[in-house]
PAMINU-780571 format. One record per residue (C-alpha): x, y, z; residue in one letter. Coordinates in steps of 0.5 Angstrom, whole numbers, plus 500, padded with zeros to 3 digits. Example, Ala and Ser with C-alpha at 12.3 -4.5 7.8 and 13.67 -1.06 7.14 Angstrom:
525491516a;527498514s;
END
This chain:
132346748m;135347755p;142352753c;147346756g;143341750n;144346745l;151348746a;153341746r;149340740s;153346737r;159343739i;157336736a;156339729n;163343729t;168340725y;176340726y;179341719v;187340720p;192346719p;196341713e;189341709v;188348710v;195348709d;195345701h;188349700v;192355700v;198352696k;193351691l;189357690v;196361690l;199356684s;193358680e;195367682t;201371685d;196376688s;194376695f;187378693y;185371692a;187369700i;185375703a;178373705p;180367708f;187370712s;181374716l;177367718t;182367724c;189368727h;191360725t;188361718f;191367717r;198365719q;198360714i;196364709a;202369710f;206364711r;204361704r;204367701y;211370703f;214363701s;216366695a;218372696l;220377690v;222384692v;224390686t;226396690t;229398695k;223402700r;219395698q;225391701w;226396708s;218396709h;217388707l;222386712c;218390719q;213384717i;213380724p;214373722g;217375715l;224372716y;221365718e;216365712w;220366706v;223360703r;226364697s;228370695l;229374688d;231380689i;236385685p;243388688t;239395687s;234393692a;238391698l;242398698g;245399705e;239394708h;243387706y;245385713q;237384713n;239378709l;242375715l;235374719h;232369713f;234363717s;229359712r;231360706l;234356701t;233358695s;236365693l;236369686r;240376685v;240381679d;246384678f;244388672v;246395675t;253392677e;259393673g;266389672l;268392677h;263392682t;260385681h;265381685e;265385691g;257385692y;258378691a;261377697k;258382701l;251378699i;254370700l;258373707s;252375710n;247369708l;244366715p;248360715i;254364715n;253368721a;251362724h;257359724r;261364727a;256363734l;259360740t;256353741p;252356747a;248362743t;248356737k;243352743a;239358743k;238360736k;233356731s;234352726i;238355721v;237352713q;243351708h;242355701l;241349696t;239353690s;243360687l;242364681e;246370680f;243373673a;246379669f;253378671l;258382667p;263376668s;264369671i;270369675t;274364679p;273369685h;266368685i;266361684l;271360690s;266364694l;260361692l;263354695s;266357701v;259361703y;254355700c;257349701p;250345700k;249347693l;245343689q;243348683s;248354682l;246358675v;250363674l;249368667r;252373663c;249373657t;242375659d;245382658r;245381651l;239385650l;236386644i;231390646d;233397643c;239398637c;244395634w;249400638t;246398645c;247392643y;255392641a;255396647e;252392653a;258386649s;263391651s;260390659c;260383658t;265377658v;259373655h;264369651s;271368655p;274363650l;280365648p;281372649d;280371657v;281363657i;285359653c;281354651d;275349653v;281344657g;284351660d;276354662l;273347666t;280346669r;281354673i;272353673y;273346676g;277347681k;274353683a;267349685l;270342687s;268344694p;262343693l;264335689a;259332694s;253336693t;252340686l;248336681k;245342676h;250347673l;248352669h;253356666l;251363663g;257364657i;259362650h;264357649l;264359641s;270365640a;269371642a;270373634d;263370632v;259375636f;264381633y;263377626d;255377627h;255385628i;259387623e;255383618h;249384621a;248391623s;248394617v;242398614p;238395608p;240397602p;234398598v;231405601l;223406598t;221413597p;216411601l;220408607s;227413606p;228411614f;227404613a;234403617f;230405623l;227398623d;232395623h;232391629q;238387632p;238380633y;243374635s;247370631p;242364633s;237368628h;242369623c;242365616c;250367615e;252365622c;247359622q;249356615t;257355618a;256348618g;264347621f;263352627l;256349630t;259343630e;265345632e;261349638v;257343639r;262338640n;266343644m;260345650e;259336650l;266336652l;266342657a;260338660s;264331661a;270335664q;266338669m;263332671k;270329672m;270335677w;264335681l;261327681p;255329682m;253333677l;247330672n;246336668r;250342665v;247348661c;251353657w;248359652s;250357645t;248360639w;247354635f;242350638r;238344635n;231345635k;231338638q;235339645d;232339651v;230346654l;233348660c;229347666e;231354669c;226359670e;228365665d;224372665p;227374659l;225367656d;232366653l;232359654r;232357646d;239360646e;241355652t;242348651t;242342656t;248336657c;246331661f;252327664v;253321669r;259316669w;259310665v;254305667g;249310669g;252309677h;252317680d;259315683e;266311680e;265304680d;269299685g;274298679h;276306679g;272307673n;272315671k;269314664d;264319663v;258319659e;255325655v;248326651r;243332650r;237328651t;236325658p;237318661w;
END
C-alpha cells in the first residue's frame, strides 16, 4: 500500500474523545479513591489528559502542614484548579497571602484547633481579608478588566473555634457576601479521646454553651447573631452553629457526677479507674433521664431556628450542637471528620405556606420542624 494511503487509513481509524467525557471519567475514578496513583498512567498519555487529571485531582485540596502548603503553591496552574480548600491555621503560617491567588475558590474549610480565645478573631480576619474576591474589589476598573474572573465564596466552614462571636459573624458578612452555606463549630473541641481532666480543661477554653453566662437567653442570642449575619439575608440558605443551647451547667453537672471513678475496685483490677474514659452528656443515663430538661432544650432549638429565619429570609436549614438528640432526628448533612453528627440536630424552617419569602400580604409566620418538608 502506498505511504499516502496508509497515512489516510490511520487517520480514518482515529477516534476523537471530547475533553468533557475524559473529564467525567477522571471524576468517577477519583470518586472511588483520593490517591493520584489511580490516574497517574492516564496523566502521562498527553498534555491534554495531564491537564485534565491535574485539574480534577487538585479541585479539592486538603493541606495539613506548612511545608506542604508552601510546596503546593509552587505548582504552575494550581491556583486555577482549586475549587475547594481544607487547611488548618497552623499550615497557613506566614504564607497566608497565597490565598489571594485562588481565583476559582468557592468552598473553604479552616481548622482553628491551634488558636485560642484571644487569637481566633484576629486570624479569622487575616484569612477573610486575603480571599481573592476582596483583593479583586480593591483593583481599579482598568486592572479588573485585565484580570480573570474571580469567584465568590459560597461555602465556608470554621471548625474547632474557641467561640462564635458577633465580631466573627460580622467579618463573614462583610468579606463573604455571597455565602450560601456557613458552618461554625465550637463543640468539636470537646474531645473525649483522653481523660476527664483533659475533657474539663478543653471546656474551660471553649465557649460551647454561651447560655446564660455569655448571652442571657435564646432571644438575645438570635438577635445578636441574626443582626451580625443580616447582610447575608438574600443568599444564606444553610446555617450550622456548633454551640449548645442548653445551659452551661448541664455540662458542669455532668462532669461532677460522671467523672467519679468506679466505687468498687477488685484485687484483680486495683487500677480500674484508669479505664474510666470520659463521655459526653449525650451518653449519660443520668443526664438523659431528666425529661423536663430534654424537652426544654429541644423546644429552644426550634424557637432559635425560627427566630434566625426572621433575620435570614432565605434560610431553609439550621443545625445546632445538642446533647439531647432523638434517634428519629435527621442527621446533619455537613461533613464531620470527628463523626459528631449524632450530637447535632437539624431544624428545617420555611415561611407559612411553603414560600421562600414573605407573601404579598406581609405574612411573617415561620414553620419549623425536625424533618424535611
